[in-house]
DSSP file (Angstrom, degrees, kcal/mol; ACC not computed):
  #  RESIDUE AA STRUCTURE BP1 BP2  ACC     N-H-->O    O-->H-N    N-H-->O    O-->H-N    TCO  KAPPA ALPHA  PHI   PSI    X-CA   Y-CA   Z-CA
    1    1 A M              0   0    0      0, 0.0     2,-0.1     0, 0.0     0, 0.0   0.000 360.0 360.0 360.0 127.2  -29.4   -3.0   -6.5
    2    2 A A        -     0   0    0      1,-0.1     2,-0.3     0, 0.0     0, 0.0  -0.469 360.0-123.3 -77.3 146.2  -26.1   -4.4   -7.8
    3    3 A T        -     0   0    0     -2,-0.1    -1,-0.1     1,-0.0     3,-0.1  -0.670  23.8-121.1 -88.3 147.5  -23.6   -5.7   -5.3
    4    4 A R        -     0   0    0     -2,-0.3     5,-0.1     1,-0.1    -1,-0.0  -0.598  33.9 -97.6 -84.8 145.8  -20.1   -4.3   -5.2
    5    5 A P    >>  -     0   0    0      0, 0.0     3,-1.1     0, 0.0     4,-0.9  -0.294  35.1-114.4 -59.0 148.9  -17.1   -6.6   -5.8
    6    6 A L  H >> S+     0   0    0      1,-0.3     4,-1.2     2,-0.2     3,-0.6   0.837 113.2  62.2 -56.8 -35.7  -15.5   -7.7   -2.6
    7    7 A V  H 3> S+     0   0    0      1,-0.3     4,-1.8     2,-0.2    -1,-0.3   0.861  99.2  55.2 -60.5 -35.3  -12.3   -5.8   -3.4
    8    8 A D  H <> S+     0   0    0     -3,-1.1     4,-2.4     1,-0.2    -1,-0.3   0.819  98.3  64.6 -68.4 -28.6  -14.2   -2.5   -3.3
    9    9 A V  H <X S+     0   0    0     -4,-0.9     4,-0.7    -3,-0.6    -1,-0.2   0.960 108.7  36.4 -62.0 -52.6  -15.5   -3.2    0.2
   10   10 A W  H >< S+     0   0    0     -4,-1.2     3,-0.9     1,-0.2     4,-0.5   0.891 114.9  56.3 -68.5 -36.1  -12.1   -3.2    1.9
   11   11 A Q  H >< S+     0   0    0     -4,-1.8     3,-1.1     1,-0.3    -1,-0.2   0.874 102.2  56.3 -63.4 -36.1  -10.8   -0.4   -0.4
   12   12 A A  H 3< S+     0   0    0     -4,-2.4    -1,-0.3     1,-0.2    -2,-0.2   0.756 109.6  46.6 -65.0 -23.2  -13.7    1.8    0.7
   13   13 A R  T << S+     0   0    0     -3,-0.9    38,-0.4    -4,-0.7    -1,-0.2   0.413  84.8 126.3 -97.8  -0.3  -12.6    1.3    4.3
   14   14 A A    X   -     0   0    0     -3,-1.1     3,-1.2    -4,-0.5    33,-0.1  -0.327  59.6-140.6 -65.9 137.6   -8.9    2.0    3.7
   15   15 A A  T 3  S+     0   0    0      1,-0.2    -1,-0.1    31,-0.1     5,-0.1   0.645  97.0  68.1 -70.2 -15.6   -7.2    4.7    5.8
   16   16 A C  T 3  S+     0   0    0     -5,-0.1    -1,-0.2     5,-0.1     8,-0.1   0.515  72.8 113.2 -83.6  -6.1   -5.3    5.9    2.8
   17   17 A R    <   +     0   0    0     -3,-1.2     3,-0.3    -6,-0.1    -5,-0.0  -0.376  64.1  26.7 -68.0 145.6   -8.3    7.2    1.0
   18   18 A G  S >  S-     0   0    0      1,-0.2     3,-1.9     2,-0.1     4,-0.2  -0.617 118.0 -23.1 104.4-161.3   -8.5   11.0    0.5
   19   19 A P  G >  S+     0   0    0      0, 0.0     3,-0.9     0, 0.0    -1,-0.2   0.740 126.5  63.7 -64.1 -24.3   -5.8   13.7    0.3
   20   20 A Q  G >  S+     0   0    0     -3,-0.3     3,-1.8     1,-0.2     4,-0.3   0.541  75.8  93.6 -76.7  -4.5   -3.1   11.7    2.1
   21   21 A A  G X   +     0   0    0     -3,-1.9     3,-1.7     1,-0.3     4,-0.3   0.777  69.6  71.9 -58.6 -27.6   -3.1    9.1   -0.7
   22   22 A A  G X  S+     0   0    0     -3,-0.9     3,-1.0     1,-0.3    -1,-0.3   0.770  85.7  66.1 -60.9 -25.9   -0.3   11.0   -2.4
   23   23 A A  G <  S+     0   0    0     -3,-1.8    20,-0.3     1,-0.2    -1,-0.3   0.691  92.2  63.6 -68.6 -17.7    2.1    9.7    0.4
   24   24 A F  G <  S+     0   0    0     -3,-1.7    45,-2.1    -4,-0.3    -1,-0.2   0.586 103.6  43.3 -89.0  -9.7    1.6    6.1   -0.9
   25   25 A F  S <  S-     0   0    0     -3,-1.0    -1,-0.0    -4,-0.3    42,-0.0  -0.980  89.9-100.4-135.7 148.1    3.2    6.6   -4.3
   26   26 A P        -     0   0    0      0, 0.0     4,-0.1     0, 0.0    -2,-0.1  -0.302  46.5-104.6 -62.9 149.1    6.3    8.3   -5.6
   27   27 A P        -     0   0    0      0, 0.0     4,-0.1     0, 0.0    -4,-0.0  -0.222  27.5-109.4 -67.8 164.1    5.7   11.7   -7.3
   28   28 A A  S    S+     0   0    0      2,-0.1     2,-0.2     0, 0.0     3,-0.1   0.842 106.3  57.2 -64.3 -32.4    5.8   12.2  -11.0
   29   29 A S  S    S-     0   0    0      1,-0.1     0, 0.0     0, 0.0     0, 0.0  -0.505 107.2 -83.0 -90.7 168.7    9.0   14.1  -10.6
   30   30 A S        -     0   0    0     -2,-0.2     2,-0.4    -4,-0.1    -1,-0.1  -0.285  41.2-154.0 -69.9 156.7   12.1   12.6   -9.0
   31   31 A E        -     0   0    0     -4,-0.1     2,-0.1    -3,-0.1    -1,-0.0  -0.981  18.0-114.4-130.5 146.3   12.4   12.7   -5.2
   32   32 A R     >  -     0   0    0     -2,-0.4     4,-2.6     1,-0.1     3,-0.2  -0.340  34.1-106.6 -72.2 159.6   15.6   12.6   -3.1
   33   33 A K  H  > S+     0   0    0      1,-0.2     4,-2.7     2,-0.2     5,-0.2   0.902 120.8  51.8 -53.8 -45.3   16.3    9.6   -0.9
   34   34 A E  H  > S+     0   0    0      1,-0.2     4,-2.0     2,-0.2    -1,-0.2   0.879 110.4  48.7 -62.2 -38.5   15.4   11.6    2.3
   35   35 A E  H  > S+     0   0    0     -3,-0.2     4,-2.6     2,-0.2    -1,-0.2   0.900 110.8  50.8 -67.1 -40.8   12.1   12.7    0.8
   36   36 A K  H  X S+     0   0    0     -4,-2.6     4,-2.9     1,-0.2     5,-0.2   0.942 110.8  48.2 -62.5 -47.6   11.3    9.1   -0.2
   37   37 A L  H  X S+     0   0    0     -4,-2.7     4,-2.1     1,-0.2    -1,-0.2   0.887 113.3  47.9 -61.8 -39.9   12.0    7.8    3.2
   38   38 A A  H  X S+     0   0    0     -4,-2.0     4,-2.2    -5,-0.2    -1,-0.2   0.912 112.6  48.4 -66.5 -43.2    9.9   10.5    4.8
   39   39 A R  H  X S+     0   0    0     -4,-2.6     4,-2.4     1,-0.2    -2,-0.2   0.930 113.4  47.2 -63.1 -46.6    7.0    9.9    2.4
   40   40 A E  H  X S+     0   0    0     -4,-2.9     4,-2.8     1,-0.2    -1,-0.2   0.880 110.2  52.7 -63.8 -39.0    7.2    6.2    3.0
   41   41 A K  H  X S+     0   0    0     -4,-2.1     4,-1.7    -5,-0.2    -1,-0.2   0.913 109.9  48.5 -63.1 -42.6    7.3    6.6    6.8
   42   42 A R  H  X S+     0   0    0     -4,-2.2     4,-1.5     2,-0.2    -2,-0.2   0.922 113.2  47.4 -62.9 -46.1    4.2    8.8    6.7
   43   43 A A  H  X S+     0   0    0     -4,-2.4     4,-2.3   -20,-0.3     3,-0.2   0.921 111.0  51.0 -62.0 -44.2    2.4    6.3    4.5
   44   44 A K  H  X S+     0   0    0     -4,-2.8     4,-2.0     1,-0.2    -1,-0.2   0.818 105.8  55.5 -66.8 -28.9    3.4    3.4    6.8
   45   45 A S  H  X S+     0   0    0     -4,-1.7     4,-0.7     2,-0.2    -1,-0.2   0.860 108.2  48.7 -70.7 -32.5    2.2    5.3    9.8
   46   46 A I  H >< S+     0   0    0     -4,-1.5     3,-0.8    -3,-0.2     4,-0.3   0.914 111.0  51.0 -69.0 -42.6   -1.3    5.6    8.2
   47   47 A C  H >< S+     0   0    0     -4,-2.3     3,-1.9     1,-0.2    -2,-0.2   0.878  98.6  66.5 -60.9 -38.3   -1.2    1.9    7.4
   48   48 A A  H 3< S+     0   0    0     -4,-2.0    -1,-0.2     1,-0.3    -2,-0.2   0.814 107.4  39.5 -56.2 -31.4   -0.4    1.0   11.0
   49   49 A A  T << S+     0   0    0     -3,-0.8     2,-0.3    -4,-0.7    -1,-0.3   0.347  91.2 117.7 -97.4   4.8   -3.8    2.3   12.1
   50   50 A C    X   -     0   0    0     -3,-1.9     3,-1.0    -4,-0.3     4,-0.2  -0.572  55.8-151.2 -83.3 132.6   -5.8    0.9    9.1
   51   51 A S  T 3  S+     0   0    0    -38,-0.4     3,-0.1    -2,-0.3    -1,-0.1   0.620  97.2  44.6 -75.4 -12.9   -8.4   -1.7    9.8
   52   52 A V  T 3> S+     0   0    0    -39,-0.2     4,-2.4     1,-0.1    -1,-0.2   0.035  73.9 119.7-118.4  26.1   -8.0   -3.3    6.4
   53   53 A R  H <> S+     0   0    0     -3,-1.0     4,-2.6     1,-0.2     5,-0.2   0.910  75.4  50.9 -56.8 -47.4   -4.2   -3.4    6.3
   54   54 A R  H  > S+     0   0    0      1,-0.2     4,-2.5     2,-0.2    -1,-0.2   0.913 111.4  46.7 -60.4 -46.1   -4.0   -7.2    6.0
   55   55 A Q  H  > S+     0   0    0      2,-0.2     4,-2.3     1,-0.2    -1,-0.2   0.885 112.2  51.8 -63.5 -39.5   -6.5   -7.3    3.0
   56   56 A C  H  X S+     0   0    0     -4,-2.4     4,-2.4     2,-0.2    -2,-0.2   0.936 111.0  46.7 -61.7 -48.5   -4.6   -4.5    1.3
   57   57 A L  H  X S+     0   0    0     -4,-2.6     4,-2.4     1,-0.2     5,-0.2   0.929 112.7  49.0 -62.4 -46.5   -1.2   -6.3    1.7
   58   58 A E  H  X S+     0   0    0     -4,-2.5     4,-2.8     1,-0.2    -1,-0.2   0.901 111.1  51.1 -62.8 -39.0   -2.6   -9.6    0.4
   59   59 A Y  H  X S+     0   0    0     -4,-2.3     4,-2.3     2,-0.2    -1,-0.2   0.937 111.0  47.5 -62.7 -45.1   -4.2   -7.9   -2.6
   60   60 A A  H  <>S+     0   0    0     -4,-2.4     5,-2.6     1,-0.2     4,-0.5   0.872 114.7  46.5 -64.9 -36.5   -1.0   -6.2   -3.5
   61   61 A I  H ><5S+     0   0    0     -4,-2.4     3,-0.6     3,-0.2    -2,-0.2   0.923 111.4  52.1 -69.1 -45.1    1.0   -9.4   -3.1
   62   62 A R  H 3<5S+     0   0    0     -4,-2.8    -2,-0.2     1,-0.2    -1,-0.2   0.894 118.1  35.4 -59.2 -43.1   -1.6  -11.3   -5.1
   63   63 A I  T 3<5S-     0   0    0     -4,-2.3    -1,-0.2    -5,-0.2    -2,-0.2   0.475 107.5-125.4 -91.4  -0.4   -1.6   -8.9   -8.1
   64   64 A R  T < 5 -     0   0    0     -3,-0.6    -3,-0.2    -4,-0.5    -4,-0.1   0.943  29.0-155.2  55.3  51.7    2.2   -8.3   -7.7
   65   65 A E      < -     0   0    0     -5,-2.6    -1,-0.2     1,-0.1    13,-0.1  -0.406   7.3-160.9 -60.0 121.1    1.6   -4.5   -7.4
   66   66 A P        +     0   0    0      0, 0.0     2,-0.3     0, 0.0    -1,-0.1   0.551  62.9  53.7 -86.8  -6.7    5.0   -3.0   -8.6
   67   67 A H  S    S+     0   0    0      8,-0.1   -42,-0.0     7,-0.1   -43,-0.0  -0.942  85.8   1.8-132.8 148.2    4.5    0.5   -7.0
   68   68 A G  S    S-     0   0    0     -2,-0.3     2,-0.6     1,-0.0   -43,-0.2   0.001  83.7 -49.9  87.2 177.5    3.7    2.2   -3.8
   69   69 A I        +     0   0    0    -45,-2.1     2,-0.4     5,-0.1     5,-0.2  -0.862  55.2 173.2 -94.8 121.9    3.0    1.4   -0.2
   70   70 A W  B >   -A   73   0A   0      3,-2.4     3,-1.9    -2,-0.6   -17,-0.0  -0.998  68.0  -7.8-131.9 127.9    0.4   -1.3    0.2
   71   71 A G  T 3  S-     0   0    0     -2,-0.4     3,-0.1     1,-0.3    -1,-0.1   0.769 129.6 -56.1  60.0  24.5   -0.5   -2.9    3.5
   72   72 A G  T 3  S+     0   0    0      1,-0.2     2,-0.4   -29,-0.1    -1,-0.3   0.500 116.8 103.4  87.5   2.7    2.4   -1.1    5.2
   73   73 A L  B <   -A   70   0A   0     -3,-1.9    -3,-2.4     4,-0.0    -1,-0.2  -0.928  59.2-139.8-122.7 146.8    5.1   -2.5    2.9
   74   74 A N     >  -     0   0    0     -2,-0.4     4,-2.4    -5,-0.2     5,-0.2  -0.258  43.5 -85.4 -87.8-176.0    7.0   -0.9    0.0
   75   75 A E  H  > S+     0   0    0      1,-0.2     4,-2.0     2,-0.2     5,-0.2   0.927 128.0  45.3 -59.1 -49.7    7.9   -2.7   -3.2
   76   76 A A  H  > S+     0   0    0      1,-0.2     4,-1.8     2,-0.2    -1,-0.2   0.895 112.7  51.2 -63.2 -40.3   11.1   -4.3   -1.9
   77   77 A E  H  > S+     0   0    0      2,-0.2     4,-1.7     1,-0.2    -1,-0.2   0.883 109.5  50.0 -64.9 -40.3    9.4   -5.4    1.3
   78   78 A R  H  X S+     0   0    0     -4,-2.4     4,-2.4     1,-0.2    -1,-0.2   0.878 107.8  54.4 -65.6 -37.5    6.5   -7.0   -0.6
   79   79 A K  H  X S+     0   0    0     -4,-2.0     4,-2.7    -5,-0.2    -2,-0.2   0.886 105.5  53.2 -63.8 -37.7    9.1   -8.8   -2.8
   80   80 A Q  H  X S+     0   0    0     -4,-1.8     4,-2.5     2,-0.2    -1,-0.2   0.907 108.1  50.2 -60.7 -42.2   10.7  -10.2    0.3
   81   81 A V  H  X S+     0   0    0     -4,-1.7     4,-2.4     2,-0.2    -2,-0.2   0.929 112.0  47.7 -62.0 -45.3    7.3  -11.6    1.4
   82   82 A L  H  X S+     0   0    0     -4,-2.4     4,-2.2     1,-0.2    -2,-0.2   0.922 111.4  50.4 -60.6 -44.4    6.8  -13.2   -2.0
   83   83 A D  H  X S+     0   0    0     -4,-2.7     4,-1.9     1,-0.2    -2,-0.2   0.899 110.9  49.1 -62.6 -41.7   10.3  -14.7   -2.0
   84   84 A R  H  < S+     0   0    0     -4,-2.5    -1,-0.2     1,-0.2    -2,-0.2   0.903 111.9  48.3 -62.4 -42.7    9.7  -16.2    1.6
   85   85 A R  H  < S+     0   0    0     -4,-2.4    -2,-0.2     1,-0.2    -1,-0.2   0.868 115.2  45.3 -67.2 -35.6    6.4  -17.7    0.5
   86   86 A A  H  <        0   0    0     -4,-2.2    -1,-0.2     1,-0.2    -2,-0.2   0.795 360.0 360.0 -75.2 -29.0    8.0  -19.2   -2.6
   87   87 A G     <        0   0    0     -4,-1.9    -1,-0.2    -5,-0.2    -2,-0.2   0.462 360.0 360.0 -85.5 360.0   11.0  -20.5   -0.8
């Protein structure tokens, strides 16, 4: 039996898996600012209760993920974390 890569282990336990996953990324069509803020708030509330939030955030920062909510932070917030770590 093959072992799964470590990254799959935390991803399999992520609270964002399933139908609510759409809240974590912008839609293919444009969204109004109010819609974006509401979508991000919903995603962040799911992250807040997630047991692998820290692993998710570290993964997104490590690979410099340019899109979506990861570990409870959006793109701009993750960039601020990167900037603080670099500075």
